[in-house]
C-alpha positions as CSV (number, residue, x, y, z in Angstrom):
1,M,0.0,0.0,0.0
2,I,2.9,2.3,0.8
3,K,4.4,1.6,-2.6
4,I,1.1,2.4,-4.3
5,T,0.9,5.7,-2.4
6,I,4.4,6.7,-3.3
7,L,3.9,5.9,-7.0
8,F,0.6,7.8,-7.0
9,T,2.3,10.9,-5.4
10,L,5.0,10.7,-7.9
11,F,2.5,10.6,-10.7
12,I,0.6,13.6,-9.4
13,S,3.9,15.5,-9.2
14,I,4.7,14.7,-12.8
15,V,1.2,15.6,-14.1
16,F,1.3,19.1,-12.6
17,A,5.0,19.6,-13.3
18,D,4.1,19.0,-17.0
19,L,1.2,21.5,-16.7
20,T,3.6,24.3,-15.6
21,D,6.6,23.1,-17.7
22,Y,4.6,23.7,-20.9
23,L,5.2,27.5,-20.6
24,K,8.4,27.6,-18.6
25,S,10.5,28.8,-21.6
26,T,8.2,31.8,-22.1
27,K,8.6,35.3,-20.7
28,R,5.1,35.5,-19.3
29,T,4.3,37.6,-16.2
30,F,1.3,35.2,-15.8
31,N,3.6,32.2,-15.3
32,E,3.4,32.8,-11.5
33,I,-0.2,31.6,-11.6
34,E,0.2,28.8,-14.2
35,G,-1.2,25.7,-12.6
36,K,-3.1,27.8,-10.1
37,V,-6.6,29.4,-10.0
38,P,-6.7,32.7,-8.0
39,R,-9.9,34.2,-6.6
40,I,-10.9,37.7,-7.6
41,T,-13.6,39.5,-5.6
42,V,-15.2,42.7,-6.6
43,E,-17.3,44.7,-4.2
44,L,-20.4,46.5,-5.4
45,S,-23.1,48.3,-3.4
46,P,-26.7,47.0,-3.8
47,L,-27.6,49.9,-6.1
48,E,-24.5,49.4,-8.2
49,Y,-25.2,45.7,-8.5
50,E,-28.8,46.4,-9.6
51,S,-27.5,48.9,-12.2
52,L,-25.1,46.3,-13.5
53,V,-27.9,43.7,-13.9
54,N,-30.2,46.2,-15.7
55,I,-27.5,47.4,-18.1
56,T,-26.5,43.9,-19.0
57,Q,-29.9,42.8,-20.3
58,I,-28.8,42.5,-24.0
59,E,-30.6,40.5,-26.6
60,Q,-28.6,40.0,-29.9
61,V,-31.3,40.7,-32.5
62,K,-33.3,43.4,-30.6
63,D,-30.4,45.3,-29.0
64,I,-27.4,44.8,-31.3
65,I,-28.6,44.0,-34.8
66,I,-31.7,46.3,-34.7
67,G,-31.0,48.7,-31.9
68,C,-27.3,49.3,-32.7
69,N,-27.6,48.6,-36.5
70,G,-25.2,45.7,-36.0
71,D,-22.5,47.8,-34.2
72,A,-22.2,46.5,-30.7
73,S,-20.0,49.4,-29.7
74,C,-23.1,51.5,-29.3
75,L,-24.2,49.4,-26.2
76,E,-24.2,51.2,-22.9
77,D,-21.5,50.1,-20.5
78,F,-21.7,49.7,-16.7
79,E,-18.7,51.4,-15.1
80,T,-17.8,52.3,-11.5
81,K,-14.9,52.3,-9.0
82,V,-14.6,49.3,-6.8
83,K,-12.5,47.6,-4.2
84,L,-10.9,44.5,-5.7
85,T,-9.4,41.6,-3.7
86,Y,-6.9,39.2,-5.4
87,E,-6.4,36.0,-3.4
88,L,-4.2,33.0,-3.9
89,N,-3.0,30.4,-1.5
90,G,-4.3,32.3,1.5
91,E,-2.5,35.5,0.6
92,K,-4.5,38.6,-0.3
93,K,-3.8,41.7,-2.3
94,I,-6.3,44.6,-2.1
95,F,-6.6,47.2,-4.8
96,K,-8.8,50.3,-4.3
97,K,-10.4,52.6,-6.8
98,V,-10.2,50.0,-9.5
99,T,-12.2,51.0,-12.6
100,F,-14.7,48.1,-13.2
101,K,-16.7,48.0,-16.4
102,T,-18.6,45.6,-18.6
103,G,-16.3,44.2,-21.4
104,G,-16.7,42.8,-24.8
105,K,-18.9,43.8,-27.7
106,Y,-21.0,41.1,-29.4
107,S,-20.3,38.8,-26.5
108,R,-22.5,41.2,-24.5
109,A,-25.4,39.2,-25.9
110,H,-24.3,36.1,-23.9
111,D,-25.9,35.3,-20.6
112,K,-22.6,35.5,-18.8
113,V,-20.8,38.9,-19.1
114,G,-17.1,39.8,-19.3
115,F,-15.5,42.6,-17.4
116,N,-12.6,45.0,-17.8
117,L,-10.4,46.2,-14.9
118,K,-8.1,49.2,-14.8
119,L,-5.9,49.5,-11.7
120,N,-5.5,52.9,-10.0
121,G,-2.3,55.0,-10.0
122,D,0.9,52.9,-9.9
123,D,-0.9,49.7,-8.9
124,L,0.0,46.7,-11.0
125,L,-1.2,43.0,-11.1
126,F,1.2,40.7,-12.9
127,D,3.1,43.8,-13.9
128,R,0.0,45.0,-15.8
129,K,-2.3,47.9,-15.2
130,Q,-5.3,46.7,-17.3
131,I,-6.8,43.3,-16.9
132,R,-9.8,41.6,-18.5
133,L,-12.0,38.9,-17.2
134,R,-13.8,36.7,-19.8
135,A,-16.3,33.9,-19.3
136,D,-16.2,32.5,-22.9
137,P,-19.6,30.9,-22.1
138,N,-20.0,29.3,-25.6
139,D,-16.8,27.2,-25.2
140,Y,-17.8,24.2,-23.2
141,T,-14.2,22.9,-23.3
142,H,-13.2,25.8,-21.1
143,M,-9.8,25.8,-22.8
144,R,-9.9,27.0,-26.5
145,S,-8.6,30.5,-25.9
146,K,-6.2,29.3,-23.2
147,I,-4.6,26.8,-25.7
148,A,-4.5,29.5,-28.4
149,Y,-2.8,32.2,-26.2
150,D,-0.4,29.6,-24.8
151,L,0.7,28.7,-28.3
152,L,1.3,32.3,-29.2
153,N,3.3,32.7,-26.0
154,I,5.4,29.6,-26.8
155,W,6.1,30.9,-30.4
156,N,7.3,34.2,-28.8
157,I,4.8,36.1,-30.8
158,P,3.7,39.5,-29.3
159,S,0.4,38.6,-27.7
160,E,-1.7,38.7,-24.7
161,Q,-1.5,36.1,-21.8
162,E,-4.3,34.1,-20.3
163,N,-4.9,32.0,-17.2
164,Y,-7.9,30.9,-15.1
165,C,-9.5,32.6,-12.1
166,E,-12.7,32.3,-10.1
167,L,-14.8,35.5,-10.0
168,Y,-16.9,36.6,-7.1
169,I,-19.0,39.8,-7.0
170,N,-19.6,40.5,-3.4
171,D,-20.2,37.1,-1.9
172,E,-21.8,35.6,-5.1
173,Y,-19.8,33.0,-7.0
174,F,-19.8,34.0,-10.7
175,G,-17.9,31.0,-12.0
176,L,-14.6,30.1,-13.7
177,Y,-13.3,32.9,-15.8
178,F,-10.3,33.6,-17.9
179,I,-8.0,36.4,-16.7
180,K,-5.9,38.1,-19.4
181,D,-3.9,41.2,-20.0
182,T,-4.8,43.5,-22.9
183,V,-2.9,45.5,-25.5
184,K,-2.7,49.1,-24.3
185,S,0.2,51.6,-23.9
186,N,1.4,49.9,-20.7
187,W,1.4,46.5,-22.4
188,I,3.5,47.9,-25.3
189,K,6.0,49.4,-22.9
190,K,6.4,46.1,-21.0
191,T,6.4,43.9,-24.1
192,Y,8.8,46.0,-26.1
193,N,11.0,47.0,-23.2
194,L,10.3,50.7,-23.5
195,P,10.8,53.4,-20.8
196,A,7.9,53.8,-18.4
197,D,7.6,57.5,-19.4
198,K,7.6,56.7,-23.2
199,E,4.5,58.1,-24.9
200,I,3.0,55.4,-27.2
201,E,1.7,57.2,-30.3
202,T,1.7,54.6,-33.0
203,L,-0.6,51.8,-31.7
204,Y,-3.7,51.4,-33.8
205,Y,-6.6,49.0,-33.3
206,C,-8.3,47.5,-36.4
207,N,-11.8,46.2,-35.9
208,S,-13.9,46.8,-39.0
209,K,-13.1,45.2,-42.3
210,A,-9.6,46.6,-42.2
211,K,-7.5,44.8,-44.8
212,L,-4.8,47.5,-44.8
213,N,-6.1,49.1,-47.9
214,I,-6.0,52.9,-48.5
215,G,-9.0,54.4,-46.7
216,D,-9.2,51.8,-44.0
217,Q,-9.5,53.2,-40.5
218,C,-7.8,51.9,-37.4
219,L,-8.1,53.7,-34.2
220,N,-5.1,55.3,-32.4
221,Q,-5.1,53.9,-28.9
222,N,-3.6,56.9,-27.1
223,D,-6.2,59.4,-26.0
224,K,-3.7,62.2,-26.2
225,T,-2.9,61.4,-29.9
226,S,-6.2,59.9,-31.0
227,N,-6.2,62.1,-34.2
228,Y,-2.6,61.2,-35.1
229,T,-3.2,59.0,-38.1
230,E,-0.4,60.0,-40.4
231,P,1.9,57.0,-39.6
232,F,-0.9,54.6,-40.3
233,E,-2.0,56.3,-43.5
234,E,1.7,56.2,-44.7
235,L,1.7,52.4,-43.9
236,L,-1.3,51.9,-46.2
237,E,0.2,54.0,-49.0
238,R,3.5,52.0,-48.8
239,I,1.5,48.7,-49.0
240,Q,-0.4,50.0,-52.0
241,V,2.8,50.7,-54.1
242,S,4.6,47.5,-53.0
243,E,5.1,44.8,-55.6
244,S,7.0,42.1,-53.7
245,I,7.5,40.6,-50.3
246,E,10.9,42.3,-50.3
247,D,9.2,45.6,-50.6
248,I,7.0,44.8,-47.7
249,E,10.0,43.8,-45.6
250,K,11.4,47.3,-45.7
251,F,8.6,48.6,-43.4
252,M,6.8,45.6,-41.9
253,N,7.7,42.5,-39.8
254,V,7.0,39.9,-42.5
255,D,8.2,37.0,-40.4
256,L,5.5,37.9,-37.8
257,L,2.9,38.5,-40.5
258,M,3.5,35.1,-42.0
259,K,3.2,33.4,-38.6
260,N,0.0,35.3,-38.0
261,F,-1.3,34.1,-41.4
262,A,-0.3,30.5,-40.4
263,I,-2.1,30.9,-37.1
264,E,-5.3,32.1,-38.7
265,F,-5.1,29.2,-41.1
266,L,-4.5,26.5,-38.5
267,F,-6.9,27.9,-35.9
268,G,-9.6,28.4,-38.5
269,S,-9.9,32.0,-37.5
270,H,-12.9,33.8,-39.0
271,D,-12.6,36.9,-36.8
272,H,-9.1,38.2,-37.5
273,F,-7.3,39.7,-40.4
274,I,-7.7,37.4,-43.4
275,I,-11.4,36.9,-43.4
276,S,-12.9,39.8,-41.4
277,G,-10.2,42.5,-41.1
278,H,-10.9,42.4,-37.4
279,N,-9.3,41.9,-33.9
280,Y,-5.8,43.0,-34.5
281,F,-3.5,45.9,-33.7
282,M,-0.8,47.6,-35.9
283,Y,2.1,48.9,-33.9
284,Q,5.0,50.9,-35.4
285,R,8.1,50.0,-33.3
286,E,10.9,52.4,-32.4
287,D,12.9,51.1,-35.5
288,S,9.9,52.2,-37.7
289,I,9.0,48.6,-38.5
290,W,5.3,47.6,-38.1
291,D,4.1,44.6,-36.1
292,M,0.6,43.0,-36.5
293,I,-0.7,41.8,-33.1
294,L,-3.6,39.4,-33.1
295,V,-6.1,39.4,-30.2
296,D,-9.3,37.7,-29.1
297,F,-9.2,33.9,-29.6
298,D,-12.5,32.9,-28.0
299,S,-13.9,31.2,-31.2
300,E,-11.0,29.3,-32.6
301,F,-10.4,25.7,-33.7
302,G,-13.6,25.5,-35.7
303,S,-15.9,26.7,-32.9
304,G,-17.2,29.8,-34.8
305,I,-16.9,28.8,-38.4
306,G,-20.3,27.1,-38.7
307,T,-22.2,30.0,-37.2
308,Y,-20.2,32.5,-39.3
309,F,-21.0,30.7,-42.5
310,K,-24.7,30.3,-41.6
311,Y,-25.5,33.8,-40.3
312,V,-22.9,36.0,-42.1
313,L,-22.2,34.3,-45.4
314,H,-25.6,32.6,-45.5
315,K,-24.2,29.2,-46.6
316,D,-23.3,25.9,-45.1
317,V,-19.7,25.0,-44.3
318,E,-18.5,21.7,-45.6
319,N,-17.2,19.1,-43.1
320,Y,-16.7,21.6,-40.2
321,G,-14.3,23.7,-42.3
322,Y,-11.4,21.2,-41.9
323,K,-10.3,21.9,-45.5
324,L,-10.8,25.6,-45.8
325,S,-7.8,26.8,-47.9
326,M,-6.1,30.1,-47.5
327,E,-7.6,31.3,-50.8
328,D,-11.0,30.2,-49.6
329,M,-10.5,32.4,-46.5
330,R,-9.1,35.3,-48.4
331,H,-12.1,35.4,-50.8
332,M,-14.9,34.9,-48.4
333,K,-15.5,38.6,-48.5
334,N,-15.1,40.5,-51.8
335,I,-12.6,43.0,-50.3
336,E,-9.2,43.8,-51.7
337,N,-6.4,42.4,-49.7
338,R,-3.2,43.5,-51.4
339,I,-0.8,42.6,-48.6
340,F,-2.2,39.0,-48.6
341,D,-1.8,38.8,-52.4
342,I,1.8,40.1,-52.3
343,T,3.1,38.0,-49.4
344,Y,1.1,34.8,-49.9
345,S,-0.6,34.5,-53.3
346,K,2.5,35.6,-55.3
347,D,5.0,33.5,-53.4
348,K,4.1,31.0,-50.7
349,T,7.7,30.3,-49.7
350,A,7.8,32.5,-46.6
351,F,4.3,31.3,-45.5
352,K,5.2,27.7,-45.8
353,K,8.4,28.2,-43.8
354,A,6.4,29.9,-41.0
355,L,3.6,27.3,-41.2
356,R,6.0,24.3,-40.9
357,E,7.8,26.0,-38.0
358,I,4.7,26.5,-35.9
359,M,3.4,23.0,-36.7
360,I,6.7,21.5,-35.4
361,T,6.9,23.8,-32.3
362,G,3.3,23.5,-31.1
363,F,0.4,22.9,-33.5
364,N,0.4,19.1,-33.9
365,P,-1.8,16.4,-32.4
366,D,0.9,14.7,-30.3
367,A,1.7,17.9,-28.4
368,L,-1.8,19.4,-28.1
369,F,-3.7,16.2,-27.2
370,K,-1.3,15.8,-24.2
371,R,-1.9,19.5,-23.3
372,I,-5.6,19.1,-23.5
373,E,-5.5,16.2,-21.1
374,E,-3.3,18.1,-18.7
375,L,-5.6,21.1,-18.7
376,K,-8.6,18.9,-18.3
377,A,-7.3,17.1,-15.3
378,F,-6.4,20.5,-13.7
379,I,-9.6,22.4,-14.3
380,A,-12.0,19.5,-13.9
381,P,-13.0,20.4,-10.3
382,Y,-13.4,24.1,-11.1
383,V,-15.6,23.2,-14.1
384,K,-17.7,20.9,-12.0
385,K,-18.4,23.8,-9.6
386,A,-19.0,26.3,-12.4
387,T,-21.5,23.9,-14.1
388,T,-23.5,23.2,-11.0
389,P,-26.8,25.1,-11.5
390,R,-28.2,27.7,-9.1
391,P,-31.7,27.0,-7.7
392,D,-33.2,28.8,-10.7
393,G,-31.6,26.3,-13.0
394,R,-29.1,28.8,-14.5
395,L,-25.4,28.6,-14.1
396,P,-23.4,30.7,-11.6
397,G,-22.7,34.2,-12.8
398,V,-25.6,34.4,-15.3
399,I,-27.0,37.9,-15.1
400,N,-28.1,38.6,-18.7
401,L,-31.4,36.7,-18.6
402,A,-32.3,38.3,-22.0
403,G,-29.1,36.9,-23.6
404,D,-28.2,33.7,-25.3
405,D,-28.6,30.8,-22.9
406,T,-25.2,29.0,-22.7
407,T,-26.3,26.5,-20.0
408,H,-24.2,23.4,-20.2
409,T,-23.2,20.5,-18.0
410,Y,-20.0,18.9,-16.7
411,E,-20.6,16.1,-19.2
412,D,-20.3,18.6,-22.0
413,F,-16.9,19.5,-20.8
414,D,-15.9,15.9,-20.1
415,V,-16.0,14.9,-23.7
416,V,-13.1,17.2,-24.5
417,S,-11.1,14.0,-24.4
418,V,-13.0,12.5,-27.3
419,I,-12.0,12.9,-30.9
420,E,-15.4,12.0,-32.4
421,N,-17.7,15.0,-33.1
422,N,-21.0,15.2,-31.1
423,D,-22.2,18.6,-32.4
424,E,-23.5,19.3,-35.9
425,T,-21.8,22.7,-36.2
426,V,-18.9,22.7,-33.8
427,P,-16.1,20.0,-34.2
428,S,-14.5,18.5,-31.1
429,L,-11.3,20.3,-30.1
430,K,-9.2,17.2,-30.9
431,S,-11.0,16.5,-34.1
432,W,-10.2,20.0,-35.4
433,I,-6.5,19.8,-34.4
434,Q,-6.0,16.4,-36.0
435,N,-7.9,17.2,-39.2
436,R,-6.5,20.7,-39.7
437,F,-3.0,19.3,-39.1
438,E,-3.5,16.6,-41.7
439,F,-5.0,19.1,-44.2
440,A,-2.0,21.5,-43.8
441,C,0.4,18.6,-44.6
442,E,-1.7,17.7,-47.6
443,E,-2.2,21.3,-48.9
444,Y,1.5,22.3,-48.6
445,G,3.2,19.0,-49.4
446,F,4.6,18.4,-45.9
447,D,5.6,14.9,-44.8
448,K,3.4,14.2,-41.8
449,K,5.7,11.6,-40.3
450,E,8.7,14.0,-40.6
451,I,6.7,16.9,-39.0
452,L,5.7,14.7,-36.0
453,K,9.3,13.3,-35.7
454,E,10.8,16.9,-35.6
455,A,8.0,17.9,-33.2
456,A,8.9,15.1,-30.9
457,K,12.6,16.1,-31.1
458,F,11.6,19.7,-30.3
459,R,9.8,18.6,-27.2
460,G,12.8,16.5,-26.1
461,E,11.0,13.2,-26.8
462,K,11.8,10.3,-29.2
463,L,8.9,9.3,-31.4
464,D,8.4,5.6,-31.7
465,E,8.4,4.9,-35.5
466,S,6.2,1.9,-35.1
467,E,3.5,4.0,-33.4
468,Q,3.8,7.0,-35.6
469,E,0.9,6.1,-37.9
470,T,-1.5,5.9,-35.0
471,S,-0.2,8.5,-32.7
472,S,-2.2,11.4,-34.0
473,S,-5.4,9.4,-34.6
474,E,-5.8,7.3,-31.5
475,E,-8.1,8.8,-28.9
476,E,-6.2,9.7,-25.7
477,V,-6.9,7.8,-22.5
478,E,-9.6,9.8,-20.8
479,V,-8.6,11.3,-17.4
480,S,-12.0,12.3,-16.4
481,S,-14.6,12.1,-13.7
482,S,-17.3,10.6,-15.9
483,E,-17.6,7.6,-13.5
484,E,-18.4,9.8,-10.6
485,T,-22.1,10.3,-9.7
486,D,-24.0,12.6,-7.5
487,D,-20.8,14.4,-6.3
488,S,-21.6,17.9,-7.4
489,S,-22.0,19.9,-4.2
490,N,-20.0,23.1,-4.0
491,E,-18.5,22.1,-0.6
492,E,-17.1,18.9,-2.0
493,T,-15.9,20.6,-5.1
494,D,-14.2,23.3,-3.2
495,N,-12.2,20.6,-1.3
496,E,-11.1,19.2,-4.7
497,I,-10.1,22.6,-5.8
498,K,-8.0,23.2,-2.7
499,K,-6.2,19.9,-3.4
500,S,-5.6,21.0,-7.0
501,N,-4.1,24.3,-6.1
502,N,-1.7,22.5,-3.7
503,G,-0.5,20.3,-6.5
504,Q,-3.0,17.5,-6.0
505,C,-5.1,15.7,-8.6
506,S,-8.9,15.8,-8.6
507,K,-10.7,12.9,-7.0
508,S,-11.7,11.6,-10.4
509,L,-8.1,11.3,-11.5
510,E,-7.2,9.5,-8.3
511,K,-10.2,7.2,-8.8
512,E,-9.1,6.2,-12.3
513,L,-5.5,5.8,-11.4
514,L,-6.2,3.5,-8.4
């Protein structure tokens, strides 16, 4: 019995060491909470809470499509100053006069709402002044955006960071949220190692069909220089007169651009640059070179393509979009995309190099299936708590009763281990990864075996040649709690969570192992 206990303890240590080791090579300020779930508590007065609930009653058709003519930025925000308590492992940090406001645009039509935080004065959390809390209620895996951001961090691509947290407003449990930083002036200074007193004047946010054509408008993010558009206009003019990728390289980070294109292709992004001209920043660095910075990864890996095709393009997507080509994505909207045509359509060499690199260093079934199981084992008790309904039948944190009902169960999360699809419009996470990886190899003439072999070498592993054919198609052993029944009380779940934060596995994992 002692021997079994020792072996089990060693296994637990390995599981959670792997969880944090995944990002140990990155320069993330969020690494201090990787493998942990802090608690964030916001204090509102009764009147403020009532106002929050009233303002968040948003219905997509009535309030956004009709009321805002499709532009969700017209929605009224709730905003106030609050006391915020950050708690982890029994230690508390208290922040006062934190600006607390509703966050997101079209996601405001969900039943669970996101929030934006801005710390006061010189206060920082994870070396950041601005923090976002997002519920991603449509993602029943509770990990799509986490996997996306972690990959970008591993690839050393300028991007936001993301981890998990539990949100409480007053004493009310609001559920499992994602905590992330956000691209603002402070973020630019930290990411690009600029002086604290440096004025950031050339950061532009693009969110409306902006394909970097002359006439496109992207917003300067510095309130003091909001009308300073000359650098961005000059960028568009230089793109317009360019004829080759060599021309583009003179003023733009083409290596980063190609990696961004590869990411959009592999992730099946419909809400970024190639398809929508949306959710990205353009930043002119100190050396005058422009970087494209992608943000918002809440509907990746095939999760939003079916809806986008049906309601925006008014057509059906074939086979979950597994085989959407780059040209398919480029021509979904009849909008000129000169920089795409120059850097991809004319010559795919740079793109193929970037694509192959990120497939080897992260986007492949062998690496991601393992990561999915690690995350699943870690967040399982938190998801169990977050999917335990309130007395009214709705999930914790649901305040927009007019919004889209995203009620789901722990069992909906538990099937993240399964490759087979069980939804007509959204592929399973593993199914998307496997099929998109295989299509990328097919489309660009990559040897799948060679990619997986190099990927194993990159991870410091040796791939068994005899198992290589099945390594990316076999379903991973489920480390789940599907065998547990009638164990959903918050008190019992909280005990599991405490064990998880102290480096322990959930009861379900222990049950399967023993």
